[in-house]
N, C-alpha and C positions, 0 to 999 in steps of 0.2 A: 920864294915863300912857300912853306908847306900849307896844307889845308887849314890847320889850327890857326896859323898866323894870318892867313887870308880871311878866315871867318871872323877872327877877333878884330882885325882892321875894319872889316865891313860893319860889324856891330858898333865899333867906336867911331864910325864915320871918317876913318883915315883912308888914304889912297891905297887902292889895290891894283894889281897888274891889269893892263888894258884888255887882256884876253877874256876877262870876266865882265859880263854885261850887268850893270847895276841899274835897275829901273829908276826913272825920274820919281822924285818924292820919297826915295828910300829913307832918308833921314827922318822925315815926319812919320813915316810908317813905323820905324824902329822905336821912336819915342812913344808913339801911341800904344804899341804892343807891350813895351816895358811897363807903361802905366797900367794897362789891363792885367797883365800877369802879376805885377806887384800888388795889385789890389785883391785879385781873386785867386791867384795861385802862387803866393809868394815863395813857397817851397820849391816850385818848379820854374822859377824865373830864368835861371841860367840854362837848364836843359831846353826850355822852349825857345830861348833866344838863339841857342846853337842850332836848333832845328830850323828856325826861320832863315838863318844864314845859309844852311845847307840847301834849303829849298831855292833860295835866290841863286846860289852859285851853280847848282846842278839840276834844278827842276826842269830845265828844257833839254837835258841830255837824254838821248834814246837809250844809252847804256853806259856802264862804267868804262867801256873801251874809249869813249870820247875824252875821258880824263886820265887815261893810262892805266885803268884797272882791268886786268884780265883774270877773271875768276874761273875756277874749275870745281867740279863736284868733289866734295870732301874738304874744301878750304874752310878754315875758321877765320872769319873776318870781323873787324871792328866796323860797325855800320851805324847809321842813324835811321831808326825805325819811325821817327817823327812823333807827333803828339799821340797820346793814347787816352783811352777811357780807363777807369779803374779795372783791375784784373787783366789788363792787356800789357804786353811788353811794349815800351816806347822809348824814345830818345836814343842815346848812344849806348849800345851793348855789343857784345860779341854774338855771332850767329854762325851756325854750321850750314854750309851749302849742301843740300841733298840732291838737287837736280837743277838743270838749266833748260829753259824753254823760251824761245823767241825774245831774247834780250832780258829776260827776267830770271831770277834765281829763287828756287824754293828753299827757304831757310828756316832753321829752328833757332829761335833766340836762346841765349844761355846766360848764366850768371855764376859768379863765384861766391854768392851769398851763402853763409854757413847754415842759415835756417832752411833754405831751399835744399841744401845738401842733406840735411838731417831728414826733412820731410820726404825726400825721394825714396825712402825705404818703405813707405806705406804701400799696402797692397793695391794694385791697379792705379798706381800713381801716374799723374800726368807729367811727373818729373823723372828725369833719368840722369844718374851720375855717369860722367865719362872720364873721371880721373883728371889728370893734369897733362894734356898733350904738350909735347915739346914746343916751346915758344910762348906758352902761357905761364903766368906767375903763380896761379893758384889752381887747386882742383875746381872743376866746373860741373854744372848741372844744366841739362837741357830742359826747356819748357816745351814739351811736345805739343801741348794744346795751343801754342802760339805759332805753330807752323803756318807760313804764308809765303806767297810770291811777292817779291819786291823788284823794282827796277835796280839793276846792278850799279847804277850811279849813286845809290845810297851807301855803297861800300866805300869806306875811307882807306882801309888798309887790310891786306891779307897777312895774318899773324901766325897761323899754324895750319896743320892739315891732319885729317884722319883718312888713311888710305881707303878708298871705296871698296877694295877687295878684302879689307881686314874683317876679322870677326866682330870687332866693335861696331863698325859701320853697318854690317849686316844685322846686328842686334838692334841698332837704332831703327833701321828700316822696318824690322819686324814689329817693334813697339809702336811705330807710327801707324802701320797697317792695322794693328790690333786696336789702336785708339779710334781709327776711322770706321772699323767694322762693328765694334761692340759699344754698347751704351755705357759710358762712364760718367753719367750725370751726377749732379749733387742732389741734396735733399730738396732743393728748389726746383728740380726737374730740368736743370740746365746742364 
C-alpha cells in the first residue's frame, strides 16, 4: 500500500499494515474530528482529515528516513504542512528544500495557483516565480514568507529538483536573505 492508500484506509477504519501503529480509540477520534471539522471548517474537512492521518502514521518518526524518504537540498517535495491559520501555507503542497539541519528540512512552500503567479510580479513581493521544473505539471510560485523548518517525515514524495549550484537556486537564496534582512511589512505593520 502507498501512503494515500494507507491514510485513506486509516480514515475509513479499514485494516492497515501491521508496521503502522494505530492508537486505541482511533475510530472514535476520527468520527469526533469529522464532526468538528464538518461543523466549523466544512471547506477544510478532507485536508484536515488527511493531516490527521499523516500525524498518526508518521508523528512519532524522527525523520523521513524512517519511512524511506531521503531528501537533499534542492529537492521539490510533496509534503503535509499540517493545519494552518489564515495566511499560512498548510495541508498538502509542494515545497522546495533549502537546507537540512538535524533531521529537519528548511522548506519554502509553493503553489501552482495562477493568482499567486500573477501577484509574484509586485515589487518586494513575498512570492517568487520559479517556472516549471522538470517533473512538475504546472509553473510554480514560492511563498518566501512561509519558509520554515519541518520534520522530514512530513515529506510524502520527492517530485523534482533545482540544482543548488544553479542560478535559480542562488536567486531564491538571495530573495530569502533579502526578506529576512529588510522590513517587508504590510499596512498593518506585520
